[in-house]
C-alpha positions as CSV (number, residue, x, y, z in Angstrom):
1,X,0.0,0.0,0.0
2,X,1.3,3.5,-0.9
3,X,0.8,6.3,1.5
4,X,0.4,9.7,-0.1
5,X,0.5,13.0,1.8
6,X,-1.7,15.9,0.9
7,X,-0.3,18.7,-1.1
8,X,-0.7,20.9,1.9
9,X,2.2,19.0,3.6
10,X,4.5,20.5,1.0
11,X,4.1,23.8,2.7
12,X,5.5,22.7,6.1
13,X,9.2,23.6,5.9
14,X,11.4,21.3,7.9
15,X,14.5,21.3,5.7
16,X,16.9,23.4,7.8
17,X,15.7,21.8,11.1
18,X,15.9,18.3,9.7
19,X,19.5,19.0,8.5
20,X,20.4,20.3,11.9
21,X,18.9,17.4,13.7
22,X,20.7,15.0,11.4
23,X,24.0,16.8,12.0
24,X,23.5,16.7,15.8
25,X,22.8,13.0,15.7
26,X,26.0,12.3,13.6
27,X,28.1,14.2,16.1
28,X,26.6,12.4,19.1
29,X,27.3,9.0,17.4
30,X,30.9,10.1,17.2
31,X,30.9,10.6,20.9
32,X,31.2,14.4,20.7
33,X,29.5,16.3,23.5
34,X,27.3,19.0,22.1
35,X,26.4,22.4,23.7
36,X,23.0,22.8,22.3
37,X,21.9,26.5,22.2
38,X,19.6,26.0,19.2
39,X,16.2,25.5,20.9
40,X,14.5,28.1,23.1
41,X,13.4,25.6,25.8
42,X,14.0,26.7,29.4
43,X,16.5,24.5,31.2
44,X,15.3,25.7,34.7
45,X,12.3,24.2,36.6
46,X,9.2,26.1,37.7
47,X,9.6,27.7,41.1
48,X,8.9,25.6,44.1
49,X,5.6,27.2,44.9
50,X,4.2,26.2,41.5
51,X,5.4,22.6,41.9
52,X,3.8,22.4,45.3
53,X,0.5,23.7,43.9
54,X,0.7,21.0,41.2
55,X,1.5,18.4,43.8
56,X,-1.6,19.3,45.8
57,X,-3.9,19.7,42.7
58,X,-3.1,16.3,41.1
59,X,-4.3,14.6,44.3
60,X,-7.8,16.0,44.0
61,X,-10.0,13.3,42.2
62,X,-12.3,15.7,40.4
63,X,-9.3,17.4,38.7
64,X,-9.2,14.7,36.1
65,X,-12.4,15.7,34.4
66,X,-12.5,17.6,31.1
67,X,-11.9,21.3,31.7
68,X,-13.5,22.2,28.3
69,X,-12.8,25.9,28.8
70,X,-10.6,27.9,31.2
71,X,-11.8,27.9,34.8
72,X,-13.0,31.2,36.1
73,X,-10.3,31.6,38.8
74,X,-7.6,31.2,36.2
75,X,-9.2,33.8,34.0
76,X,-9.6,36.1,36.9
77,X,-5.9,35.6,37.7
78,X,-5.0,36.5,34.1
79,X,-7.2,39.7,34.4
80,X,-5.5,40.6,37.6
81,X,-2.0,40.0,36.1
82,X,-2.8,42.4,33.2
83,X,-4.2,45.0,35.5
84,X,-1.2,44.9,37.9
85,X,1.6,44.5,35.3
86,X,0.3,46.5,32.3
87,X,-2.6,48.7,33.7
88,X,-5.0,47.0,31.3
89,X,-8.6,46.1,32.1
90,X,-9.4,42.6,30.7
91,X,-12.9,41.2,31.2
92,X,-12.4,37.6,32.3
93,X,-15.4,36.0,30.6
94,X,-15.4,37.7,27.2
95,X,-11.8,38.9,26.6
96,X,-9.7,35.9,27.7
97,X,-9.2,32.4,26.1
98,X,-7.1,29.8,27.9
99,X,-4.9,27.8,25.5
100,X,-2.6,24.8,25.5
101,X,0.4,27.1,25.3
102,X,0.4,30.3,23.2
103,X,1.4,28.3,20.1
104,X,-1.8,26.4,20.2
105,X,-3.6,29.7,19.5
106,X,-1.0,31.2,17.1
107,X,-1.2,28.3,14.6
108,X,-5.0,28.0,14.7
109,X,-6.1,31.7,14.5
110,X,-5.4,32.0,10.7
111,X,-8.0,29.2,10.1
112,X,-10.5,31.3,12.0
113,X,-9.9,34.6,10.2
114,X,-8.7,33.8,6.6
115,X,-9.9,31.9,3.6
116,X,-7.5,30.1,1.2
117,X,-5.4,32.7,-0.7
118,X,-6.0,35.5,1.8
119,X,-2.9,37.5,2.8
120,X,-1.3,37.5,6.3
121,X,1.4,40.0,7.0
122,X,4.3,38.4,8.9
123,X,7.6,39.5,10.4
124,X,10.7,38.4,8.5
125,X,12.6,36.9,10.2
126,X,9.8,35.5,12.4
127,X,9.0,32.5,14.6
128,X,8.4,29.4,12.5
129,X,5.0,28.6,14.0
130,X,3.6,31.6,12.2
131,X,4.4,30.0,8.8
132,X,2.9,26.7,10.0
133,X,-0.4,28.4,10.9
134,X,-0.6,30.2,7.6
135,X,0.0,26.9,5.8
136,X,-2.8,25.1,7.7
137,X,-5.2,27.9,6.6
138,X,-4.0,27.8,3.0
139,X,-3.4,31.5,3.3
140,X,-0.5,33.5,1.8
141,X,2.3,35.1,3.9
142,X,3.5,38.5,2.9
143,X,6.9,39.2,4.7
144,X,7.5,42.5,6.5
145,X,11.3,42.8,6.7
146,X,12.7,43.5,10.1
147,X,15.8,45.7,9.5
148,X,18.4,46.9,12.0
149,X,18.2,50.4,10.6
150,X,14.5,50.5,11.6
151,X,15.2,49.0,15.0
152,X,13.7,45.7,13.8
153,X,10.2,47.2,13.4
154,X,8.4,46.7,10.1
155,X,7.9,49.7,8.0
156,X,4.2,49.7,7.4
157,X,4.6,52.4,4.7
158,X,6.5,49.9,2.6
159,X,3.5,47.6,2.3
160,X,1.9,48.1,-1.1
161,X,-1.6,49.4,-1.0
162,X,-3.0,46.5,-2.9
163,X,-1.4,44.1,-0.4
164,X,-2.8,46.0,2.5
165,X,-6.3,46.0,1.1
166,X,-6.2,42.2,0.7
167,X,-4.5,41.4,4.0
168,X,-6.7,39.9,6.7
169,X,-4.2,39.6,9.5
170,X,-0.9,41.0,10.8
171,X,1.4,39.1,13.1
172,X,3.8,40.9,15.5
173,X,6.1,39.7,18.2
174,X,7.8,41.9,20.8
175,X,10.0,41.0,22.6
176,X,10.9,39.0,19.6
177,X,12.0,35.5,18.5
178,X,14.4,35.2,16.8
179,X,15.3,38.9,17.0
180,X,15.1,40.1,20.6
181,X,13.8,43.5,19.8
182,X,11.3,45.7,21.6
183,X,8.4,47.7,20.3
184,X,7.6,51.3,21.0
185,X,4.3,52.9,21.9
186,X,4.5,55.1,18.7
187,X,4.9,51.9,16.6
188,X,1.9,50.2,18.2
189,X,-0.2,53.3,17.7
190,X,0.8,53.3,14.1
191,X,-0.2,49.6,13.8
192,X,-3.6,50.3,15.2
193,X,-4.2,53.1,12.7
194,X,-3.0,50.9,9.9
195,X,-5.2,48.0,11.0
196,X,-8.3,50.2,11.3
197,X,-7.8,51.7,7.9
198,X,-7.4,48.3,6.2
199,X,-9.7,46.2,8.4
200,X,-6.8,43.9,9.5
201,X,-6.8,41.8,12.7
202,X,-3.5,42.1,14.6
203,X,-2.1,39.2,16.5
204,X,0.6,40.2,19.0
205,X,2.8,37.4,20.3
206,X,3.9,38.5,23.9
207,X,5.4,35.2,25.1
208,X,8.6,36.8,26.3
209,X,6.9,39.6,28.2
210,X,8.7,38.8,31.5
211,X,12.2,38.4,30.1
212,X,13.6,41.9,29.9
213,X,16.8,43.5,31.1
214,X,16.2,47.2,31.2
215,X,14.3,49.5,33.6
216,X,11.4,49.6,31.1
217,X,9.3,46.5,30.8
218,X,8.0,45.5,27.3
219,X,4.8,47.2,26.2
220,X,1.7,45.1,26.0
221,X,-0.2,45.8,22.8
222,X,-3.4,45.8,24.8
223,X,-2.2,48.8,26.8
224,X,-2.5,51.0,23.7
225,X,-5.8,52.8,23.1
226,X,-7.8,51.0,20.4
227,X,-5.8,47.7,20.5
228,X,-8.9,45.7,21.6
229,X,-10.7,47.0,18.6
230,X,-8.3,45.5,16.2
231,X,-6.6,42.6,17.8
232,X,-5.5,40.0,20.4
233,X,-2.4,39.3,22.4
234,X,-1.1,35.9,23.1
235,X,1.0,35.1,26.2
236,X,2.4,32.0,27.8
237,X,3.7,30.6,31.1
238,X,6.3,28.6,29.3
239,X,9.2,31.2,29.4
240,X,7.9,33.4,32.2
241,X,7.6,30.6,34.8
242,X,9.6,27.8,33.2
243,X,6.4,25.8,32.5
244,X,7.1,25.0,28.9
245,X,6.1,21.3,29.2
246,X,2.9,22.1,31.0
247,X,1.4,23.6,27.8
248,X,-0.6,26.5,29.2
249,X,-1.1,30.0,27.8
250,X,-3.8,32.4,26.9
251,X,-5.0,35.1,24.6
252,X,-6.6,38.4,25.6
253,X,-8.3,41.1,23.6
254,X,-11.0,41.4,21.0
255,X,-14.0,39.3,22.1
256,X,-15.2,38.5,18.7
257,X,-11.9,37.2,17.5
258,X,-11.5,35.1,20.7
259,X,-15.0,33.7,20.3
260,X,-14.1,32.5,16.8
261,X,-10.9,30.8,18.1
262,X,-12.9,29.3,20.9
263,X,-15.4,27.8,18.5
264,X,-12.6,26.2,16.5
265,X,-10.8,24.9,19.6
266,X,-14.0,23.4,20.9
267,X,-13.8,21.0,18.0
268,X,-10.1,20.2,18.6
269,X,-9.5,19.6,22.3
270,X,-11.1,19.5,25.7
271,X,-9.1,22.2,27.5
272,X,-6.0,22.5,29.7
273,X,-5.5,19.9,32.5
274,X,-7.1,21.5,35.6
275,X,-4.1,21.2,38.0
276,X,-2.0,23.1,35.4
277,X,-4.6,25.9,35.3
278,X,-4.6,26.0,39.1
279,X,-0.8,26.1,39.1
280,X,-0.9,28.8,36.4
281,X,-3.2,30.8,38.6
282,X,-0.7,30.6,41.4
283,X,2.0,31.8,39.1
284,X,0.2,34.8,37.8
285,X,-0.8,36.0,41.3
286,X,2.7,35.4,42.7
287,X,4.1,38.2,44.9
288,X,7.5,36.6,45.4
289,X,10.7,37.8,43.9
290,X,10.8,34.9,41.4
291,X,10.4,37.0,38.2
292,X,13.3,39.3,39.2
293,X,15.4,36.3,40.1
294,X,14.7,34.7,36.7
295,X,15.6,37.9,34.9
296,X,18.8,38.1,36.9
297,X,19.8,34.6,35.8
298,X,19.1,35.3,32.1
299,X,20.9,38.7,32.3
300,X,23.9,36.9,33.7
301,X,23.9,34.4,30.9
302,X,23.4,37.2,28.3
303,X,26.3,39.2,29.7
304,X,28.6,36.1,29.9
305,X,27.9,35.0,26.4
306,X,27.9,38.4,24.7
307,X,31.0,39.7,26.5
308,X,32.8,36.4,25.9
309,X,32.0,36.3,22.2
310,X,33.0,40.0,21.8
311,X,36.4,39.2,23.4
312,X,37.2,36.6,20.8
313,X,36.2,38.8,17.9
314,X,32.6,38.0,17.3
315,X,30.8,41.3,17.4
316,X,27.3,40.6,18.6
317,X,24.7,43.0,19.9
318,X,23.5,42.8,23.5
319,X,19.8,42.2,23.7
320,X,17.4,44.1,25.9
321,X,14.9,41.4,26.2
322,X,13.9,37.8,25.2
323,X,16.0,34.7,25.7
324,X,18.0,34.9,22.5
325,X,21.1,36.5,21.0
326,X,20.8,37.4,17.3
327,X,24.3,37.3,15.9
328,X,25.7,38.3,12.5
329,X,28.0,35.6,11.1
330,X,31.3,36.5,9.4
331,X,30.9,37.6,5.8
332,X,32.7,34.6,4.5
333,X,29.9,32.3,5.7
334,X,26.2,31.8,5.0
335,X,24.0,31.0,7.9
336,X,23.9,27.3,7.1
337,X,27.6,26.9,6.4
338,X,28.5,28.8,9.6
339,X,26.2,26.7,11.7
340,X,27.5,23.4,10.4
341,X,31.1,24.4,10.7
342,X,30.5,25.6,14.2
343,X,29.1,22.2,15.2
344,X,31.9,20.4,13.6
345,X,34.7,22.5,15.1
346,X,33.3,23.4,18.5
347,X,30.3,21.2,19.3
348,X,28.2,24.3,19.8
349,X,24.8,24.2,18.2
350,X,22.9,27.3,17.1
351,X,20.0,27.9,14.7
352,X,20.7,29.4,11.2
353,X,18.9,32.6,10.8
354,X,17.5,31.7,7.4
355,X,15.3,29.1,9.1
356,X,13.1,32.1,10.2
357,X,12.8,33.8,6.8
358,X,14.9,35.3,4.0
359,X,15.9,38.3,6.1
360,X,17.5,36.0,8.6
361,X,20.3,35.0,6.1
362,X,23.7,36.0,7.5
363,X,22.7,35.6,11.1
364,X,22.3,32.8,13.7
365,X,20.0,32.6,16.8
366,X,21.7,31.6,20.0
367,X,19.4,30.6,23.0
368,X,20.4,31.4,26.5
369,X,19.4,28.0,27.8
370,X,22.5,26.8,29.6
371,X,24.2,27.9,32.8
372,X,27.0,30.4,32.7
373,X,29.8,27.8,33.1
374,X,28.5,25.9,30.0
375,X,28.3,29.1,28.1
376,X,31.9,29.8,29.1
377,X,32.8,26.4,27.8
378,X,31.1,27.2,24.5
379,X,33.0,30.5,24.2
380,X,36.3,28.6,24.9
381,X,35.5,26.0,22.2
382,X,34.7,28.8,19.7
383,X,37.9,30.6,20.6
384,X,40.0,27.5,20.0
385,X,38.3,26.7,16.7
386,X,40.1,29.5,14.8
387,X,36.8,30.6,13.2
388,X,37.4,34.2,14.5
389,X,41.1,34.6,13.9
């Protein structure tokens, strides 16, 4: 019997990641210890108070029922979190949707809002899940280049008028992945005006909202006047509270958009495991110093890596937020050739920038997912490799 995949499967790009996975496996078979900085998965556990809450919650017999939708106390905690952290009023019952991680919503929303052939404006480079969601909807991605000279903010005036008229969605991500950039209030205000003019729904991915290293925290899109009229914001407990494997996140904002996503999801799953929602509630209402401590850890890793790489001749910018370093590779390399040579000569694994879009060529993404002593080892390996002589 021959198994044939649908034509739609051709749109899911795994080439670069498959090559990278194959290369890593080859190196491991040779007995080479790898320092894998390619995946943005937190290496730290959730704080003890979250784990204790889970321990209690899993012992309650009724917590094993279908949750269907988010429980009211968790939604109320999300609303309180937004009020206390971003001065935004979020109505728990109409303006919040609980998700199995923010990616759950990111990849499904295009199917709610677009028809085959409709245009979605996407950051380039941008998180790979955006492209997956667009492919699932049979929509068409129109890249918005993120350039250094524009502080990695898309220039909305460069979008042709005919494209803007046809576009149904715009995806933004600040602090960003793979580029750890921050948005400004002026930019978000410009986005809202653009969205209203062209009747475009804005999706803002805010998954790295708690990972910032300056005095000014990242701006929630929802904090800007008019944002609820045009869009929604997705957030996650994966990075903020090291709960990546728990798969819990949420979307807030425009009630009609969220109701559509809720309708779709009611046909796909039965909600987030109740103990995880209860632990998430504990996280969002936390008054401890955990978030500051987590930021301090990532700041230390960032400084160790950036300063170490700069000392050996790799000029990389120091990020103000997120859990990544976006690094330009030497001009003699492409993103792919540099990544593979780095693995072969140093055992250090990064992600080639072109995996995130055409504008990512010439860069690599480095994740701050190892302790400082391991990052120092990575720097030592790179220094000895001769790649920056």
